[in-house]
N, C-alpha and C positions, 0 to 999 in steps of 0.2 A: 472375557467370556464370549463376547460377540465376535471377536476376531477368530477364535477357535471354531465357532459354529459356522462361520461363513468361509472358512479355510482361506483367510486372507494371509498374504505374506507378512512376516514379522517386521517390526520397525527396527529391530536390532541390526546394526551393520554386520555384514558378512566378512569373514576373513578371506583374503585372496587365496585362490587355489594354488597349490604348489605346481611349479612348472615341471613338466616331465621332459625327458631327453628326446622323446618322439614328437613333441609338439612343434619343434622348429624354433625360429627366433621369437623372442617375446614381443608381444604387441606393444607399440609405442604408447606411452602414457599420455593422457589427455593434457594438452597444454593450457587449457582454459578451465579454471575451477567452475563447478556448477553453482548457479546462483542460489542464495539462501531463500529468496522470495520467489513465488510462482505467480503466474498469470491468474487473475481471478476466474473462478469457474463460471462460465456463462451458459452452461447447459440448460438452465431453467429459463433463459431469456429467449429461447428459440420460438419463433412465431410461425404458424403454418400458412398464414395469409392475412390479409387485411380483414379485420372483424367489422369494420364500418359498413361494408356492403352486404353483410349477412342479414337477411330479413327473415321473418317468420315463414314466408312462402318459400324462400330458398332452402330453409331447413326442412320443411315438409317435403319438398320436391326431392331432396337428397335422401331423406328417410324412405320415401316410397320407392325410389330407384334401388336402394339397398335391399328392401324387402322383395322386390321383383327379381333382382339378381339372385338372392338367396333361394327364392322359390324355384327359379329355373334350374339352378345347380342341384337342389335337392330332388327335383323331379327327374332330372337326367340321371342322377345316381340311382334313384329308386327304379327307373326303367331299366337301367343296365343290370341291376341286381335281379330284377324280375325276369329279364331275358335269360340270364345265366341259369337261374333256377328252373325256368321252363325247359330250356334245352337239356339240362341235367336230368329232369324228370322224363323227357322223351328218350334220352339215351338209356336210362334205367329201364324204362318200359320196353324198349326195343331189345335190350339184352336179356330180360327175364322171360321173353316169349318162348 
C-alpha cells in the first residue's frame, strides 16, 4: 500500500524491451554482474559541523542574525508592495480625472 501511495517503482524485475529494426546494433551486455549486497546507507551519519564548539551564546547569536535577516527581507518586500500599490493608485487617480 505504501509503495502505491508514494508512486515508488515496483520491485518486480522488468522484461527487456524488444529490439526494433530502427534502434541500430544492440547495446553490449554488462560483463560484470551487479553485486547482491549494497553499501550501507550513511545518509543519517552526515554532520553539519563540530558540535563541541557550539555554546549558548553562539546559538543565541545565530538566532538573532536569522531574525534580523528575516525582518529585513520582510520589510523590503512590504515596501516594494506598498510602492507598487501607491503608484497604481496614482495612475488610477490620473486616468480618472
